[in-house]
N, CA, C and O of each residue as an XYZ file, in Angstrom:
452
protein
N      22.327     17.753    -31.334
C      21.075     16.625    -30.776
C      20.918     16.996    -28.992
O      21.420     17.722    -28.133
N      19.931     16.012    -29.148
C      19.291     15.764    -27.705
C      19.596     15.180    -26.834
O      19.975     14.038    -27.094
N      19.604     15.474    -25.826
C      20.596     14.600    -24.715
C      19.494     14.025    -24.008
O      19.998     13.329    -23.127
N      18.654     13.981    -23.963
C      17.398     12.960    -23.367
C      16.636     12.297    -24.054
O      16.686     12.728    -25.206
N      15.843     11.339    -23.946
C      14.894     10.085    -24.646
C      13.800     10.512    -24.309
O      13.639     10.977    -23.180
N      12.740     10.444    -25.275
C      11.249      9.681    -24.787
C      11.603      7.965    -24.567
O      12.326      7.028    -24.908
N      10.550      8.374    -23.777
C      10.582      6.587    -23.695
C       9.800      6.470    -24.886
O       9.232      7.340    -25.545
N       9.901      4.808    -25.089
C       9.216      4.461    -25.679
C       8.072      3.538    -25.238
O       8.206      2.836    -24.235
N       6.991      3.528    -25.944
C       5.390      2.990    -25.739
C       5.862      1.513    -25.114
O       6.383      0.627    -25.792
N       5.576      1.426    -23.691
C       5.777      0.111    -23.085
C       6.678     -0.304    -22.466
O       6.975     -1.475    -22.228
N       7.418      1.110    -22.014
C       8.399      0.405    -21.557
C       8.653      1.590    -20.116
O       9.775      1.886    -19.704
N       7.744      1.967    -19.704
C       7.145      2.417    -18.466
C       6.709      1.673    -17.234
O       6.935      1.909    -16.047
N       6.167      0.909    -17.700
C       5.691     -0.092    -16.739
C       7.219     -0.852    -16.014
O       7.644     -0.989    -14.867
N       7.684     -1.203    -17.323
C       8.837     -1.857    -16.646
C      10.202     -0.922    -16.539
O      11.130     -1.709    -16.352
N      10.702      0.446    -16.581
C      10.832      1.282    -15.645
C      10.389      1.079    -14.219
O      11.221      0.732    -13.381
N       9.341      1.242    -13.951
C       8.918      1.513    -12.682
C       8.865      0.492    -11.759
O       8.972      0.486    -10.533
N       8.613     -0.672    -12.866
C       8.952     -2.210    -11.731
C      10.614     -2.103    -11.541
O      10.785     -2.863    -10.588
N      11.583     -1.726    -11.812
C      12.792     -1.999    -12.279
C      12.753     -0.992    -10.684
O      12.896     -1.400     -9.532
N      12.563      0.084    -11.068
C      12.543      1.097    -10.000
C      11.893      0.768     -8.554
O      12.622      0.919     -7.573
N      10.620      0.344     -8.376
C      10.400      0.190     -6.929
C      10.719     -1.211     -6.562
O      10.041     -1.593     -5.608
N      12.029     -2.604     -7.305
C      12.645     -2.711     -6.933
C      13.691     -2.752     -6.067
O      14.061     -3.495     -5.158
N      14.009     -1.918     -6.508
C      15.716     -1.101     -5.489
C      15.397     -1.390     -4.141
O      16.016     -1.945     -3.233
N      13.854     -0.681     -4.272
C      13.303     -0.519     -2.597
C      12.225      0.959     -2.686
O      12.133      2.058     -3.234
N      11.567      0.083     -1.754
C      10.226      1.273     -2.137
C      10.318      2.410     -1.978
O      11.085      2.933     -1.169
N       9.444      3.079     -2.825
C       9.610      4.930     -2.732
C       8.455      4.906     -3.215
O       7.972      3.874     -3.682
N       7.543      6.564     -3.162
C       7.340      7.578     -3.636
C       7.240      7.994     -5.057
O       8.270      8.102     -5.722
N       6.309      8.187     -5.468
C       5.892      8.556     -6.871
C       7.397      9.821     -7.497
O       7.887      9.538     -8.590
N       7.784     10.669     -6.986
C       8.648     11.508     -7.431
C       9.808     10.720     -6.956
O      10.942     10.833     -7.420
N       9.583     10.199     -6.341
C      11.989      9.065     -5.904
C      11.625      8.413     -7.078
O      12.551      8.296     -7.880
N      10.192      7.801     -7.531
C      10.460      6.306     -8.685
C      11.094      7.253    -10.555
O      11.529      6.690    -11.559
N      10.856      8.830    -10.299
C      10.861      9.528    -11.072
C      12.116      9.468    -11.252
O      12.616      8.672    -12.047
N      12.940     10.466    -10.396
C      13.969     10.674     -9.706
C      14.696      9.461    -10.101
O      15.393      9.580    -11.108
N      14.679      8.228     -9.470
C      15.490      7.169     -9.383
C      15.894      6.521    -11.273
O      16.944      6.052    -11.714
N      14.630      6.762    -11.932
C      14.890      6.485    -13.420
C      15.914      7.685    -14.367
O      16.573      7.459    -15.382
N      15.751      8.987    -13.610
C      16.218      9.731    -14.386
C      17.971      9.433    -14.261
O      18.637      9.341    -15.292
N      18.656      9.291    -12.787
C      19.505      9.310    -12.147
C      19.731      8.076    -13.196
O      20.232      8.190    -14.314
N      19.340      7.091    -12.700
C      19.823      5.671    -13.310
C      20.245      5.682    -14.799
O      21.313      5.083    -14.923
N      19.799      6.130    -15.892
C      19.854      6.531    -16.960
C      20.835      7.468    -17.085
O      21.264      7.715    -18.212
N      21.198      7.943    -16.284
C      22.097      9.391    -16.410
C      21.332     10.382    -16.836
O      21.849     11.084    -17.705
N      20.223     10.668    -16.484
C      19.693     11.878    -17.050
C      19.566     11.815    -18.880
O      19.877     12.670    -19.709
N      19.018     10.524    -19.049
C      19.186     10.432    -20.450
C      17.840     10.109    -20.714
O      17.420     10.346    -21.846
N      16.909      9.493    -19.676
C      15.260      9.633    -19.593
C      14.735     10.453    -18.696
O      14.911     10.519    -17.479
N      14.165     10.986    -19.317
C      13.061     11.925    -18.271
C      11.664     11.984    -18.350
O      11.134     12.414    -19.374
N      10.678     11.416    -16.920
C       9.793     11.275    -17.337
C       8.137     12.098    -16.852
O       7.965     12.692    -15.787
N       7.563     12.001    -17.447
C       6.241     12.668    -17.718
C       5.178     12.818    -16.670
O       4.116     12.218    -16.834
N       5.329     13.413    -15.824
C       4.251     13.077    -14.311
C       2.910     13.017    -14.267
O       2.106     12.759    -13.372
N       2.789     13.412    -15.821
C       1.791     13.093    -16.642
C       1.184     11.978    -16.568
O       0.028     11.859    -16.161
N       1.914     11.048    -16.960
C       1.931      9.791    -17.520
C       2.561      9.126    -15.820
O       2.195      7.956    -15.705
N       2.951      9.359    -15.225
C       3.956      8.417    -14.082
C       2.545      7.464    -13.404
O       2.070      6.329    -13.428
N       2.216      9.336    -12.596
C       0.532      8.339    -11.860
C      -0.371      7.646    -12.385
O      -0.914      6.759    -11.725
N      -0.709      7.887    -13.620
C      -1.921      6.992    -13.987
C      -1.691      5.615    -14.346
O      -2.596      4.842    -14.660
N       0.302      5.136    -14.264
C       0.969      4.016    -14.317
C       1.363      3.581    -13.108
O       1.888      2.467    -13.129
N       1.268      4.156    -11.959
C       1.607      4.196    -10.695
C       0.134      3.446    -10.570
O       0.299      2.265    -10.265
N      -0.888      3.710    -10.683
C      -2.326      3.206    -10.524
C      -2.511      1.897    -10.991
O      -2.831      0.934    -10.295
N      -2.286      1.902    -12.256
C      -2.440      1.109    -13.296
C      -1.849     -0.488    -12.828
O      -2.372     -1.594    -12.968
N      -0.760     -0.144    -12.323
C       0.315     -1.223    -12.156
C      -0.432     -1.674    -10.302
O      -0.391     -2.740     -9.689
N      -1.043     -0.319     -9.915
C      -1.635     -1.050     -8.867
C      -2.720     -2.124     -8.403
O      -2.679     -3.152     -7.727
N      -3.864     -1.297     -9.184
C      -4.611     -2.378     -9.440
C      -4.879     -3.422    -10.432
O      -5.946     -4.008    -10.616
N      -3.352     -3.632    -11.278
C      -3.580     -4.970    -11.388
C      -2.590     -6.083    -10.383
O      -2.506     -7.309    -10.447
N      -2.117     -5.402     -9.744
C      -1.280     -6.156     -8.434
C       0.103     -6.256     -8.704
O       0.754     -6.985     -7.956
N       0.613     -5.738     -9.514
C       2.203     -5.565     -9.367
C       3.166     -4.439     -8.913
O       4.343     -4.157     -9.139
N       2.104     -3.890     -8.137
C       2.260     -3.047     -7.202
C       2.375     -2.687     -5.863
O       3.564     -2.428     -6.051
N       2.242     -2.462     -4.811
C       1.865     -1.950     -3.630
C       1.773     -0.709     -2.625
O       2.810     -0.375     -2.052
N       1.108     -0.316     -2.487
C       0.828      1.673     -1.560
C       0.682      1.021     -0.372
O      -0.066      0.104     -0.033
N       1.818      1.864      0.413
C       1.437      2.013      1.220
C       1.812      3.747      1.901
O       2.804      4.198      1.329
N       1.126      4.889      3.130
C       1.496      6.079      3.062
C       2.493      5.348      4.329
O       2.275      4.328      4.984
N       3.671      6.317      4.375
C       4.529      7.061      4.389
C       4.920      8.796      4.528
O       4.309      9.817      4.213
N       6.017      8.575      5.050
C       6.479     10.258      5.296
C       7.710     10.257      4.563
O       8.586      9.429      4.810
N       7.844     11.232      3.577
C       9.005     11.531      2.433
C      10.386     12.461      3.433
O      10.333     12.923      4.573
N      11.463     12.453      2.475
C      12.670     13.097      3.240
C      12.123     14.623      3.572
O      12.879     15.363      4.201
N      10.693     15.159      3.120
C      10.961     16.447      3.550
C       9.893     16.452      3.832
O       9.122     17.175      3.201
N       9.406     15.602      4.949
C       7.835     15.770      5.871
C       6.787     15.766      5.424
O       5.964     16.351      6.128
N       6.271     15.186      4.169
C       5.552     15.211      3.251
C       4.878     13.923      3.599
O       5.507     12.952      4.020
N       3.770     13.933      3.441
C       2.749     12.741      3.591
C       3.128     11.750      2.212
O       2.961     12.436      1.203
N       3.479     10.677      1.947
C       3.659     10.553      0.515
C       3.398      8.571      0.539
O       3.590      7.707      1.394
N       3.010      8.564     -0.535
C       2.069      7.164     -0.798
C       3.610      6.235     -1.270
O       4.237      6.738     -2.202
N       4.023      5.302     -0.822
C       5.161      4.476     -0.969
C       4.991      3.069     -2.133
O       3.834      2.651     -2.097
N       5.666      2.477     -2.880
C       5.226      1.700     -3.490
C       6.123      0.661     -3.398
O       7.288      0.927     -3.694
N       5.845     -0.498     -3.044
C       6.669     -1.808     -3.129
C       6.004     -2.935     -4.652
O       4.909     -2.995     -5.213
N       7.485     -3.759     -4.877
C       6.759     -4.788     -5.604
C       6.236     -5.645     -4.776
O       6.386     -5.717     -3.556
N       5.427     -6.496     -5.697
C       4.611     -7.351     -5.548
C       4.890     -9.148     -5.846
O       4.751     -9.523     -7.010
N       5.155     -9.866     -5.111
C       5.128    -11.376     -5.947
C       5.143    -11.353     -7.300
O       6.023    -11.769     -8.053
N       3.441    -10.507     -7.724
C       3.505    -10.775     -9.199
C       3.679     -9.908     -9.527
O       2.976     -9.624    -10.496
N       4.795     -8.665     -9.014
C       5.429     -7.338     -9.686
C       6.889     -8.261    -10.275
O       7.463     -8.164    -11.360
N       7.197     -9.175     -9.065
C       8.959     -9.677     -9.318
C       8.890     -9.844    -10.763
O       9.489     -9.283    -11.681
N       7.697    -11.081    -10.717
C       7.185    -12.192    -11.919
C       7.585    -11.516    -13.196
O       8.576    -11.739    -13.893
N       6.234    -10.297    -13.434
C       6.574     -9.315    -14.412
C       7.514     -8.567    -15.108
O       7.609     -8.544    -16.335
N       8.494     -7.704    -13.996
C       9.771     -7.894    -13.815
C      10.883     -8.425    -14.728
O      11.485     -7.704    -15.525
N      11.165    -10.018    -14.523
C      11.143    -10.332    -14.763
C      11.423    -11.341    -16.070
O      12.370    -11.951    -16.566
N       9.991    -11.126    -16.312
C       9.492    -11.158    -17.809
C       9.554    -10.682    -18.689
O       9.804    -11.448    -19.620
N       9.427     -9.497    -18.993
C       9.037     -7.917    -19.251
C      11.083     -7.586    -18.958
O      11.574     -6.835    -19.801
N      11.467     -7.799    -18.527
C      13.370     -7.620    -18.758
C      13.968     -8.487    -19.972
O      14.743     -8.094    -20.844
N      13.409     -9.771    -19.806
C      13.811    -11.006    -20.363
C      13.380    -10.295    -21.947
O      14.303    -10.007    -22.710
N      12.102    -10.072    -22.318
C      10.975     -9.526    -23.275
C      12.527     -8.270    -24.344
O      12.897     -8.256    -25.518
N      12.925     -7.493    -23.149
C      13.403     -6.324    -23.316
C      14.656     -6.250    -23.770
O      15.022     -5.498    -24.673
N      15.655     -7.366    -22.892
C      16.724     -7.969    -23.692
C      17.242     -8.732    -25.034
O      18.298     -8.721    -25.667
N      15.826     -9.490    -25.179
C      15.596     -9.866    -26.459
C      15.351     -9.285    -27.470
O      15.688     -9.686    -28.585
N      14.600     -8.044    -27.191
C      14.020     -7.209    -28.388
C      15.129     -6.613    -28.825
O      15.157     -6.216    -29.990
N      16.402     -6.416    -27.855
C      17.114     -4.955    -28.189
C      18.155     -5.798    -28.778
O      18.547     -5.473    -29.899
N      18.740     -6.967    -28.136
C      19.457     -7.517    -29.030
C      19.212     -7.999    -30.335
O      20.090     -8.476    -31.053
N      17.713     -7.845    -30.728
C      17.564     -8.677    -32.292
C      17.449     -7.225    -33.093
O      17.419     -7.250    -34.323
N      17.379     -5.818    -32.304
C      17.293     -4.520    -32.817
C      18.570     -4.739    -33.278
O      18.809     -5.180    -34.403
N      19.711     -4.342    -32.149
C      21.211     -4.558    -32.374
C      21.545     -5.611    -33.448
O      22.763     -5.608    -33.269
N      21.372     -6.432    -34.348
C      21.475     -7.358    -34.989
C      21.000     -6.887    -36.020
O      21.679     -6.875    -37.047
N      19.953     -6.479    -35.997
C      19.871     -5.359    -38.113
C      20.227     -4.418    -38.041
O      20.558     -3.924    -39.119
N      20.417     -3.480    -36.693
C      21.443     -1.935    -36.812
C      22.894     -2.658    -37.546
O      23.440     -2.108    -38.503
N      23.296     -3.661    -37.081
C      25.149     -4.005    -37.275
C      25.263     -3.955    -38.864
O      26.149     -3.417    -39.528
N      23.881     -4.813    -39.404
C      24.025     -5.229    -40.394
C      24.988     -4.283    -41.772
O      24.753     -3.143    -42.173
N      26.088     -5.250    -42.245
C      26.134     -4.212    -43.504
C      25.787     -4.398    -44.661
O      25.045     -5.312    -45.019
N      26.287     -3.547    -45.386
C      25.903     -4.088    -46.820
C      26.728     -5.067    -47.533
O      27.949     -5.147    -47.397
N      25.746     -6.088    -48.589
C      26.394     -6.547    -49.235
C      26.892     -6.601    -50.191
O      26.162     -6.122    -51.059
N      28.191     -7.087    -50.726
C      29.296     -6.969    -51.755
C      27.887     -7.711    -53.097
O      27.114     -8.639    -52.858
N      27.959     -7.110    -54.079
C      27.076     -7.384    -55.096
C      27.922     -7.597    -56.057
O      27.518     -7.885    -57.184
């Protein structure tokens, strides 16, 4: 049985927004935060992470500022904008409703005939 889970389509943006809502972080740090908070059950493909960061930045949900990482390298640090906070709130509420609905379906038991 696999110990990690691939992300469902549409969840990467939500996870990125949540990660940067905790504190500004660079791309590698965002990936590590998602992996760590999921207890390493989710892993990110860096080939999809950076295009998603660029898209979220272009859409105005995150903003970037150059800074220095822990290993003294120049890195782009991402933080949430006001629009990003609203999007995070809305998307999190959607996924909560969605996962509750899926849970109800999965909890269904056979009817006695």
